[in-house]
N, C-alpha and C positions, 0 to 999 in steps of 0.2 A: 504493499499500500504506499508506503513512503516513497520508493522509487515512482510509482505511479503519480504521485502528487508533484513531484519534480520533473517528470516527462509522461503527460497523459497518453502519448502515442506510442509508448513503451509496447512492443510485442516481438513475438519469436518464439523460436523453439530453441530449448536448452537441454543437453543432454547429459546426465550425471552418471558416472560410474561409482557404484558403492559396493563396499564389503561389510557383511552382516556376520559377526561372531556367533558362535552356539549359544552365548549368553544373551543374545538379542541387540548387543552393542553395535553401533556402526563404527567401524575400526579405520574406515578409508573413504574417502569421497574426493572426486575431482571431476571437472568441467571436461567432458570429451568433445562437446562441440557447442557452439552458441552463436544464434543470430540476434542476440540481445544488444551488443555493442557497449555494455555496461560492466566492466570488469569489476567494479566496486560491489555490485549487486550480486554478480556471479559468485564472488567469494564469500558475502554474507549468506548467500543460501547454501554454499559448501559448509561452512559453520554451522548453519541451523540443522543440516541433514545430520552432522556428525553428533548432534545431541539427541537425535531419534532412539528410542529403545522399543525394540520389537520382543515379542514373546520368545523366551529361552526355549530352545529345542535340541534333542540329542542328535545333531546333524554335524557334518564338516561346515566349516566357513563357506560363504556363498558370495560372489561377485556377481553383481548383475548391473544393468543399465537401466536407466528411467528417464525417459524423454517427458519434459514438461512444456506445455504450451501456454504461452502467455499472450492474452489480448487485451487491447486498449479498454479502459473503462468507460 
């Protein structure tokens, strides 16, 4: 929301790669690609994803990609 207040036309696709540990913590996150053109926002999103907590499962760590589409307000 903060980025949209600064740039109401902000839009594009962002793809993140993240690793989720068996205890549910996100242990790694990076921007794979971005159409946003806002490096500060991208890094804030990475930092936010690193705070995510998923349910613990008895599995090996998993690395996956997550596309996120942003549309103007």
